[in-house]
N, C-alpha and C positions, 0 to 999 in steps of 0.2 A: 271590728266584729266581722269574722269570716263566716260565710254561709256555705252549706252543702245542701244539694237536693238529692233526695232519695226517691227514685221513681220505680214503683212496683205495684201490680194490681193486687197483691196479697198484703192486707193490712198488718198481719203479724210480721211478715218479712220487712216491711217498711220500718216498723217499730224496732226490730232487732237491729237492723242496720243503723238505724238513726241513733240508737243508744250507744252503739260502738263509736260512731262518729262523734257524738257529744262528748265521749271520753277524751278525744283529742283536742277538745276546746272549741269545736266547730258549732255554730248555730245550725239546726237542721230544719229544712222545709220538706214537705212531702207532696208527691203528685201520684195519682193512681194510673196514669198512662201517659203516653208521649204527648198528647194534646194538652193535658193539664200541665205538663213539664214545660212546654213552649210558652204557655201563659205565665208561668212562674218566672221563666228566664226573661220574659218582657217586663216583669215588675221588679226583679231583684238581680244583683250581680252575685254569681256563685263562684266560689273558689274551687269547687269540685262537684261533679255530678256522678251518681251511682245509679245505674239503671239496669233493670230486668230486660231481657231480650224478648220475651213473649208476654204480650198485653193486648187487650182490646183496644179498639179505636185508633191507636198508633203504637206500633211496637217499638222496641228499643233500637233496632236497626234504622228504622225510619227517623226516629228522634235524632240519633247520631248524625245521620246524613243531613237532616234539616239544620242542625246546629252548625255543622261544618260548612254548609252552603252559605250561612249567615256570616261566615268567617269568625265563628266563635273559636277561641283558643282555650276555653275552659277544659281542664282535664276531665276525661270520662273514664269510669270503670264500668265495664259490662258484666252482667251476671246472668248465668243460665243453668238450669238443670236438664235442658232438652225438653222435648215435648213429643208425645205420641210416637215413641220409638226412635226419634231423631236424637242422635248423640249430641250432647252439649258442646262438643268441640266445634261442630259445624257453625252454629250461630255465634259462638265465641271468636272463631277465625273470621267470620264476616264482620263482627264488631270491630276488630283490630284493623281490617281492611278499610272500614268506613271512617275510622278516626279515633277509636277508643285507645287509650294508652295502656290500659291493663284490663284483664278478664279474669273472672273467678267462677269456678264451678259451684253450684248449689248442691248440697247445703254448704253455706260458707262458714269458715271458722273466724272467730275474732282475730286470731294471729294472722291469718291470711288476708283478711280485710285490711287490718292496720298496716300490714307490710306493703300492701298495694297502694294504700293511701299515702303513706310515707314516700314511696317510690315516685308517684305522680307528683306530689306537692314538692319534693326535693328537686325533681327535674324542672318543674315550673319556675321555682325560685332561682335556679341557675341560668334560666333563659333571660 
C-alpha cells in the first residue's frame, strides 16, 4: 500500500487533491500545515507529498526545506495560487529550488495533477 500526504490549510482543497490521488490507487493522509505534515512523516512512509506553499504555522517552503534537511527523497509537488498580489510563480520557483520535483498553479486541474504525479513517481521508480 502506497501513501500520499496532502498538505493544505484549505479543507476543500485537501479533499479535492486527495480524491484525485485516490483515483491513482494511493492511500491518502492529510495535514493542515507543515508542522502536521512533519508529524505525519514521522509516523508513516510516503510515496508522494503534495503541499500548498502558503499555510499558517509552517508553510510549504519551510516544509520542503525541513524534509530535504532530513535527507528525505520523497517526491514533492508544490501548489500555489499566490497571495496578496504575489504571483504564484515566485513561491513555485522557490519550491523547485528547495527540492520540489514539480509545481502546480492553483486552481489545479485533475489532468495537471495526475500528469505531475505520474512524472514524479515515474522518475522515482527509475532511480
